[in-house]
N, C-alpha and C positions, 0 to 999 in steps of 0.2 A: 488553164493559168499558166502563165510563163514567167518565171523569173530568170532574169539576165544577170550574168557575173562577168565580171573581168578576170585578166590571168592572175590579179593580186586578191580576187575575190570580193571585190567591191561592186556594187549593184549601180555606180554610176560610172560611166566610161570617160575615159581621158584620152588626150592626144597620144599618150606615152603609156596607157595602160587601157588597151583595147577589149573589146567583149570577147569572151573565150568561152563560156559555157551558157548553156541553157536548160534549166530544170524546168521540164514540162508535166506538168499534172492535169488528168483528166477526172474531173469530180462528176459523181452521180449523186444526186439527192443530198449534196453536201459533204459526201466522203469521198475520198481519193480511191477511183476506179482503176486509175493506172499511172504510172510515174515512170518518168525516164529522162536521165540527164545526157545532153548532147554535147561532145566538146568538139569545137571548131579548131582546136590545136592540131590533134591528132591528124586529122584531113588535110590540114595546111602542110603540117612537117611532111606527110605522105607525098603530096602534091610536088612539093620542092625536091625531093629524094628523087622522085620519079623523074623529073626533069633533069637533076643533076646526074642521076645515072649511077 
């Protein structure tokens, strides 16, 4: 199960409010087996700072 969220916390992306997080849940027999939040913001900021130096 994946729940996408924008930078402002909405689940509906807009042109000025892009997706920034994914909450990924792995379920087994209806119970959460594993859960992880993936942030695209941190990776994007790191990529920009790597380029800028």
